[in-house]
C-alpha positions as CSV (number, residue, x, y, z in Angstrom):
1,M,22.5,97.6,99.6
2,R,22.4,100.6,101.8
3,K,22.3,98.4,104.9
4,L,25.3,96.4,103.6
5,I,27.3,99.6,103.1
6,T,26.4,100.8,106.6
7,C,27.5,97.5,108.1
8,L,30.8,97.8,106.2
9,L,31.3,101.3,107.6
10,A,30.6,99.9,111.0
11,A,33.3,97.3,110.5
12,M,35.7,100.1,109.6
13,G,34.9,102.0,112.8
14,L,32.7,104.7,111.1
15,S,29.4,103.6,112.7
16,S,28.6,102.2,116.1
17,A,26.2,99.6,114.7
18,C,24.6,98.6,111.4
19,G,22.3,101.4,110.3
20,Q,23.3,103.8,113.0
21,Q,26.1,106.4,112.9
22,N,27.2,107.6,116.3
23,F,28.4,111.1,115.3
24,E,27.2,114.0,113.3
25,N,28.6,115.3,110.0
26,V,28.3,119.0,109.2
27,D,29.4,121.2,106.3
28,V,31.8,124.1,106.6
29,N,29.3,126.7,107.8
30,G,27.9,124.4,110.5
31,F,31.4,123.5,111.6
32,A,32.4,127.2,111.8
33,Q,29.4,128.0,114.0
34,L,30.2,125.0,116.2
35,M,33.8,126.3,116.7
36,E,32.5,129.5,118.3
37,K,30.9,127.7,121.2
38,P,32.9,127.7,124.4
39,D,32.2,124.1,125.3
40,V,33.6,122.7,122.1
41,V,37.1,121.3,121.7
42,L,38.5,121.5,118.2
43,L,40.5,118.4,117.3
44,D,42.9,118.0,114.3
45,V,43.6,114.2,113.8
46,R,46.2,114.5,111.0
47,T,50.0,114.2,111.2
48,Q,52.3,116.8,112.7
49,K,53.6,117.6,109.3
50,E,50.1,118.3,107.9
51,F,49.3,120.4,111.0
52,D,52.4,122.5,110.7
53,E,51.6,123.3,107.0
54,G,48.2,124.7,108.0
55,H,45.4,124.1,110.5
56,L,42.3,125.6,111.9
57,Q,42.9,128.3,114.6
58,G,42.8,126.9,118.1
59,A,43.0,123.3,117.1
60,L,44.5,120.6,119.3
61,L,46.6,118.0,117.4
62,I,46.3,114.3,118.2
63,D,47.1,112.0,115.3
64,Q,44.3,109.4,115.0
65,A,46.9,106.9,113.6
66,Q,48.6,106.6,116.9
67,D,47.8,103.4,118.9
68,D,47.1,105.5,122.0
69,F,44.9,108.1,120.2
70,V,41.8,107.5,122.4
71,Q,43.9,107.6,125.6
72,K,45.5,110.9,124.6
73,V,42.1,112.4,123.8
74,K,40.8,111.3,127.2
75,A,43.8,112.9,128.9
76,A,43.4,116.2,126.9
77,V,39.6,116.6,126.6
78,P,37.5,116.8,129.8
79,A,34.4,114.6,130.0
80,G,31.3,116.6,129.0
81,K,33.1,118.6,126.4
82,K,31.9,118.4,122.8
83,V,34.4,117.5,120.2
84,A,34.6,119.0,116.7
85,V,37.0,116.9,114.6
86,Y,38.6,117.3,111.2
87,C,41.3,115.9,108.9
88,R,42.4,116.5,105.3
89,S,39.3,115.1,103.5
90,G,37.0,113.9,106.3
91,R,37.8,110.1,106.2
92,R,40.3,109.9,109.0
93,S,38.3,112.2,111.1
94,A,35.2,110.2,110.6
95,N,37.0,107.1,111.9
96,A,38.3,109.1,114.9
97,A,34.8,110.5,115.5
98,A,33.3,107.0,115.7
99,K,36.0,105.9,118.2
100,L,35.4,109.0,120.4
101,A,31.6,108.7,120.2
102,E,32.0,105.1,121.5
103,Q,33.8,106.6,124.5
104,G,30.8,108.8,125.3
105,Y,31.9,112.1,123.6
106,E,29.4,114.1,121.6
107,V,31.3,114.4,118.3
108,T,30.9,116.4,115.1
109,N,32.9,115.7,112.0
110,L,33.8,118.3,109.2
111,K,32.5,116.9,105.9
112,G,35.2,117.3,103.3
113,G,37.9,118.1,105.9
114,I,40.3,121.0,105.7
115,L,40.1,120.8,101.9
116,A,36.5,121.8,101.9
117,W,37.3,124.4,104.5
118,K,39.9,126.0,102.2
119,E,37.6,125.7,99.1
120,A,35.0,127.7,101.0
121,G,37.4,130.5,101.4
122,M,37.9,130.0,105.2
123,T,41.3,130.8,106.7
124,V,43.9,128.4,108.2
125,E,47.1,129.2,110.1
126,A,50.5,127.6,109.9
127,D,52.8,126.8,112.9
128,K,53.9,130.2,114.0
129,Y,56.9,128.9,115.9
130,E,60.2,128.4,114.3
131,T,61.1,124.7,114.2
132,D,64.3,122.7,113.6
133,V,64.3,119.0,112.8
134,F,67.0,116.4,113.5
135,K,67.4,112.6,113.2
136,T,68.6,110.2,115.9
137,K,71.0,107.4,115.3
138,S,68.2,105.0,114.4
139,G,66.4,107.6,112.3
140,K,63.8,108.8,114.7
141,T,62.8,112.5,114.3
142,V,63.5,115.1,116.9
143,K,61.8,118.4,116.4
144,F,62.4,121.6,118.4
145,H,59.9,124.5,118.5
146,A,61.1,127.9,119.8
147,L,58.2,129.1,121.9
148,V,59.2,132.0,124.2
149,H,62.4,133.1,125.9
150,A,63.5,129.8,127.6
151,S,60.4,127.7,126.8
152,I,61.2,124.9,124.3
153,R,58.9,122.3,122.9
154,L,60.6,119.1,121.9
155,Q,58.9,116.3,119.9
156,Y,60.2,112.8,119.1
157,D,58.6,109.5,118.1
158,G,55.1,110.7,119.1
159,K,56.3,112.0,122.5
160,E,55.9,115.5,123.8
161,V,58.5,117.2,126.0
162,M,58.2,120.7,127.4
163,I,61.2,122.5,128.9
164,D,60.5,125.5,131.2
165,P,57.0,126.2,129.8
166,V,55.5,129.6,130.7
167,T,52.1,131.0,129.5
168,K,53.1,134.7,129.4
169,L,56.2,136.8,129.3
170,G,55.8,140.5,128.8
171,D,53.3,140.9,126.0
172,K,54.0,137.4,124.6
173,T,51.6,134.6,125.4
174,I,51.6,130.8,124.7
175,D,48.3,128.9,124.4
176,Y,49.2,125.5,125.5
177,A,45.6,124.4,125.2
178,T,46.3,124.1,121.4
179,M,49.1,121.6,122.0
180,P,49.1,118.0,123.1
181,K,49.6,117.1,126.8
182,A,53.2,116.6,127.6
183,D,54.7,113.2,128.3
184,Y,57.5,114.9,130.2
185,I,58.0,118.4,131.6
186,F,61.5,119.6,132.7
187,V,61.8,122.7,134.9
188,T,65.3,124.1,135.6
189,H,64.5,126.5,138.4
190,E,61.9,128.6,140.2
191,H,62.1,132.0,138.4
192,G,58.9,133.1,136.7
193,D,60.4,133.0,133.2
194,H,61.0,129.3,133.7
195,F,58.5,128.1,136.3
196,D,54.8,128.6,135.7
197,K,52.2,126.6,137.6
198,E,49.5,127.4,135.1
199,A,51.5,126.2,132.1
200,I,52.3,123.0,133.9
201,K,48.7,122.5,134.8
202,Q,47.6,123.0,131.2
203,L,50.2,120.6,129.8
204,S,49.7,117.9,132.4
205,S,47.7,114.7,132.2
206,D,47.6,111.8,134.7
207,N,50.6,110.3,132.8
208,T,52.8,113.4,132.6
209,Q,56.1,113.1,134.4
210,L,57.6,116.3,135.8
211,V,61.3,116.6,136.6
212,T,62.7,119.6,138.4
213,N,64.9,120.8,141.3
214,K,64.0,120.6,144.9
215,R,62.7,124.1,145.3
216,C,60.2,123.8,142.4
217,A,59.0,120.5,143.6
218,E,58.3,122.0,147.1
219,M,56.4,124.9,145.5
220,L,54.3,122.5,143.4
221,G,53.9,119.8,146.0
222,Y,55.0,117.1,143.6
223,G,57.6,116.2,140.9
224,K,60.7,114.1,140.5
225,V,63.6,115.9,142.1
226,M,67.0,116.0,140.6
227,A,70.1,117.7,142.0
228,N,73.3,118.5,140.2
229,G,75.0,115.3,139.3
230,D,71.9,113.1,139.4
231,A,71.0,110.8,136.5
232,L,67.6,109.4,135.6
233,T,66.0,107.2,133.0
234,L,62.4,107.8,132.0
235,D,61.1,105.2,129.6
236,D,63.2,105.7,126.4
237,I,65.1,108.8,127.4
238,S,67.9,109.5,129.9
239,I,68.4,112.8,131.8
240,E,71.5,114.2,133.6
241,A,71.1,117.2,135.9
242,V,74.2,119.4,135.6
243,P,75.1,122.6,137.4
244,A,73.8,126.0,136.4
245,Y,74.9,129.1,138.4
246,N,76.4,132.6,138.3
247,T,80.0,133.2,138.9
248,T,80.5,136.9,138.3
249,E,80.8,139.2,141.4
250,G,77.5,140.8,142.1
251,R,75.5,138.2,140.2
252,Q,75.7,135.1,142.4
253,Q,72.4,135.9,144.1
254,F,70.5,135.4,140.8
255,H,71.4,131.8,140.5
256,P,73.4,130.4,143.4
257,K,75.6,127.4,143.0
258,G,73.9,124.1,143.7
259,R,70.3,125.2,143.5
260,D,69.4,125.1,139.8
261,N,69.8,122.6,137.1
262,G,70.8,122.4,133.5
263,F,69.7,119.2,131.7
264,I,71.4,116.8,129.3
265,I,68.6,114.8,127.6
266,T,69.6,111.8,125.6
267,I,67.2,110.2,123.1
268,D,68.4,107.2,121.0
269,G,72.0,108.5,121.3
270,F,71.0,112.1,120.4
271,R,72.3,114.3,123.1
272,I,70.7,117.7,124.0
273,Y,72.1,120.2,126.5
274,V,69.7,122.7,127.9
275,A,71.9,124.9,130.0
276,G,69.3,126.8,132.0
277,D,70.4,130.0,133.6
278,T,74.1,129.9,134.0
279,E,77.4,131.5,133.1
280,D,80.4,129.8,131.5
281,I,81.1,127.6,134.5
282,P,84.1,125.2,134.9
283,E,81.8,122.1,135.0
284,M,81.0,122.7,131.3
285,A,84.4,121.0,130.5
286,N,82.8,117.7,131.6
287,I,79.9,118.0,129.1
288,K,80.8,115.9,126.0
289,D,79.4,114.7,122.7
290,I,76.5,117.2,122.5
291,D,74.5,117.3,119.3
292,V,72.3,120.3,120.2
293,A,73.0,122.9,122.9
294,F,70.8,125.7,124.2
295,L,73.0,128.3,125.9
296,P,71.6,131.4,127.5
297,C,72.7,135.0,126.8
298,N,71.0,137.6,128.9
299,Q,72.9,140.2,130.9
300,P,73.2,140.4,133.8
301,Y,71.4,137.2,134.7
302,T,73.2,134.7,132.5
303,M,76.0,135.1,130.0
304,T,77.4,137.9,128.0
305,T,78.0,137.2,124.3
306,D,81.7,136.7,125.0
307,Q,80.9,134.2,127.7
308,L,78.4,132.5,125.3
309,V,81.2,132.1,122.7
310,K,83.6,130.8,125.3
311,A,81.0,128.3,126.6
312,A,80.3,127.0,123.1
313,K,84.0,126.5,122.5
314,I,84.1,124.4,125.7
315,V,81.1,122.3,125.1
316,K,81.6,122.0,121.3
317,P,78.0,121.2,120.3
318,K,77.3,120.3,116.6
319,V,74.4,122.9,116.7
320,L,74.1,125.8,119.0
321,F,70.9,127.7,119.7
322,P,71.4,130.9,121.7
323,Y,68.3,131.3,123.8
324,H,66.9,133.3,126.8
325,Y,68.6,136.3,125.1
326,G,65.9,138.9,125.5
327,K,67.2,142.2,124.1
328,T,70.8,141.1,124.0
329,D,72.2,141.3,120.5
330,V,73.4,137.7,119.6
331,T,73.7,138.3,115.8
332,G,77.5,138.4,116.0
333,V,77.9,135.0,117.6
334,P,77.8,132.9,114.4
335,A,80.8,134.8,113.0
336,Q,82.7,134.3,116.2
337,L,82.2,130.6,116.0
338,K,82.5,130.1,112.2
339,D,86.0,128.5,112.6
340,D,85.0,126.1,115.3
341,G,82.7,123.8,113.3
342,I,79.6,124.9,115.3
343,D,76.4,125.5,113.4
344,V,74.9,128.5,115.2
345,R,71.1,129.0,114.7
346,I,69.4,132.1,116.0
347,R,65.7,131.7,116.5
348,H,63.2,134.4,117.2
349,Y,61.2,133.4,120.3
350,E,57.7,134.7,120.0
């Protein structure tokens, strides 16, 4: 009977062969000790919703139900690293552990999952970044995470998009090692609060597609270059590069006309305008049908609050996120746009 059960587990992907399990199961104490070792990668194989509600500190999320689960792990976890894997109760993670062990990883599974972890009095952490969720025309989920300053994480239909990722700004840091590798990275321009080689390195796999302007591509030595006015289709999204520059006397040197990009990203008819570093330029009159807009407000480098309000009235997004605002007080913006039908959401970038 025991052999029959083992063979059934093997058929389900939980054992590599009849009578032989190809990964280790440990209890909460053993798992906690394993997590302290520097050569171990902690992997959460649940859904994004479960992860956001609470996860183990430092865990990387890759949903084991995705068809490309193994490929995503290979892209994110270097060969030779040990993997500590968990899920809600231990069943999904056991399945994932078996798959990864077959690929040559040394894998340990948490018995009882995060439920056992909590029951033992161990701590979990929730997603610390403020998030907003939207639906595309066909019902796909688009989720935005406010990371830091101008850094935005966008998720949709299992895809990861990073916009202007940076690892550190002042005393604020972002640990991209806890996030999945990016499918796409968009960089608007070369300034250090938008362009960070280390962040790009941490987020990149062999399949990551980077889109930026000419100057950043030159500094990196690679990347798909877009200039103002260019359009591009990447798999199931489309991108338009739009102008972003200063117009006020004495500010033009910060962001000269023609060098930097803003991006319009369209996903299943859902249109997102990430303005980059810009003032309320005339070209905004050509930007139409925007569902979500990210407009900067940071004197003297981008817009004043009055310029931000003016730009919002020109673009007319359904939802406006002021971003890049630093110490600029943007709390009065919602009241100034209350009669324009624009939902203004102020998020606190960590």
